[in-house]
C-alpha positions, 0 to 999 in steps of 0.5 A, a space after each residue: 718205540 716198540 720193545 724188541 724180543 731181546 729186551 724181554 729175554 734179557 730180563 731176569 724175571 723172564 729167565 724161565 720164559 721162552 721166546 715163544 712165550 714172550 713173542 705174542 706179548 711184544 705188541 703190548 709193550 712200549 719203550 720209554 726213555 727218561 732224562 735225569 730228573 724227568 718224572 715217570 710216575 707221580 704220587 697219588 695219581 691213578 695207576 695205568 701201567 706197569 714198568 720195568 727198568 731196562 737201564 739206568 737208575 730211578 729214585 722213589 720219593 714220598 713227599 720230598 723224601 727219597 725212600 728207595 732206588 730202582 736198579 735195572 731189571 726191577 719192576 716199578 708200580 707193581 702193586 698199583 698196576 695189578 690191583 684195581 683202584 690203586 693210586 701211586 704211593 710214591 713219585 718216581 724220577 730218573 736219577 740217570 738217563 733211563 730206558 724202560 719197558 711199559 705195559 698198560 693195565 689193560 694189556 696186563 688184563 689181556 695177558 691174564 685172560 689169555 693165561 699167558 706165562 708172561 702174566 705169571 712171571 710178572 705177578 711172581 716178580 711183583 710179589 717178590 718185590 713187595 715181599 722184599 719191601 716189607 722186609 726192608 721196612 721191617 728192618 728199619 722199624 726194628 732199628 728204631 725200637 727197643 724191646 722190653 721183655 724176654 724174647 721167645 725161645 723154644 729152649 727157654 719155656 720160662 721166657 714164654 711163661 713170663 710173657 704169656 699167661 700160664 700154659 695149659 696142657 692139651 690141644 683144641 677142644 673141638 674140630 677144626 672149622 672149615 677153611 672156605 669161609 676163612 679164605 673168603 676173608 682174604 683180599 681178592 678171594 671173596 667172589 672167587 668161584 666155589 670150584 676155584 676156591 676148593 682148589 686153593 683150599 686143597 693145598 692147606 693142611 689143618 694143624 692143631 695148636 697148643 697154648 704156648 706153642 712157638 709156631 714160628 721163631 724169628 730168624 729161623 728159615 721158613 717155607 710155610 705160612 699159616 691161617 688162624 682157624 680157631 684161637 689166637 696167636 701173638 706176633 713178637 719181634 726181637 728189636 734189639 739184643 735179647 728183648 722182644 715186643 708184641 706186635 699184634 694178636 692174630 684172630 681167626 681169619 688172619 694169615 701170617 708167614 706169607 713172606 716166607 713162601 714168597 721170598 724163602 728168607 728167615 722169619 721176621 717175627 716169632 708167632 706163639 699160640 696164646 690159646 689152644 685152637 687150629 691152624 691151616 698150614 700152607 707149605 711152599 711145596 704144596 702151593 707149587 701144585 696150584 695151576 690155572 685160575 686157582 694159582 692166578 687168584 692166589 697170587 693176586 690175593 698175596 699181592 694184595 695182602 703185601 700191598 695192604 701191609 705196606 700201606 697200613 704200616 705207612 699210615 701208622 708211621 705217618 703218625 710219628 713223623 710230620 713233614 720231612 724231618 720234624 718229629 713229635 715232641 719228646 713227651 710223645 715218645 711212648 706213643 711213638 714207640 707203640 706206633 712203631 710196634 703197630 706199624 711193624 705188626 701190620 707188616 706181619 698180617 692184615 687185621 681181620 676187623 675193619 675197625 683196626 684199619 680205621 684206627 690207622 687213618 689218623 694224621 697230625 694237623 697243621 697246628 701240630 706240625 707248627 707246634 712240634 717244629 717250634 719245639 724242635 727249633 727252641 731245643 
């Protein structure tokens, strides 16, 4: 059954789109109806379409564990549909009788080639959806961990001094490295034409950083992201009370603070310069100036970053849980805590070096699973 214009114009994600923008896309959409318990997507299958829930309610499951629910107006399969080669990361079923609008990947590509406002609206909604999932995952991890050192605070330099090596005065000793090679390291930007990359580079501003400077403070509102050009930056999170833990150390080429320019929400972590160096700062207002291919490529890159952050974090978290509910033995608690911190770190920034990604691919064996289950039953 074809989708009608009122179906699309009623969706919040198209609130800035006119009927004239939406009308040409109508032949590309189709309607799907599901009964309670009926499957929409299966975990691990190739992604061939993007869906929007028009009415009803869906549940997302990883294995046999429900990890979230989808309400009317929300996207489903947003990461896999936009990124080639992606597989479904969850099984999606109807909890109630549901009606959905379905858009094939080929149709999504056609809308992008036409520079359709519908494509821009969809990718912006997909990016916001992923940013919110990153934040929700971060909150769950923080609730399971407890910090061991003083949290960073702009008004307490002694706390910083205890956490990092002695502060050294002064800024960077040399000029800021060029940004183009750093942007080429970002997902989806490696093969972008030079003129398009130059447009993206133009919205970044070089900023010197001093060792020990608090760049972002957890809980503060933010409207900018940054790209490490020279030096290193520690990422820390307040997990409980006034304690914090180091999540990761960012090196040149690593971007951080992306969530703040997507969702305009409080910072989820503190970022502190551990050496003098240079950053490239990106303000949300400057990002709004990107148009055409430059804007599309940047949005696709951000979407890939957020999707990779969730995927990498989930790979680490699989090392601390086995099956549906069977946990690792008590002797592994310290390792579990480190894994929680690493998973949280992946939700803040992508690793620059490929070996960092390889280290998260370890999974427990069936023997581990049986041993831990037996220990749990004996306890």
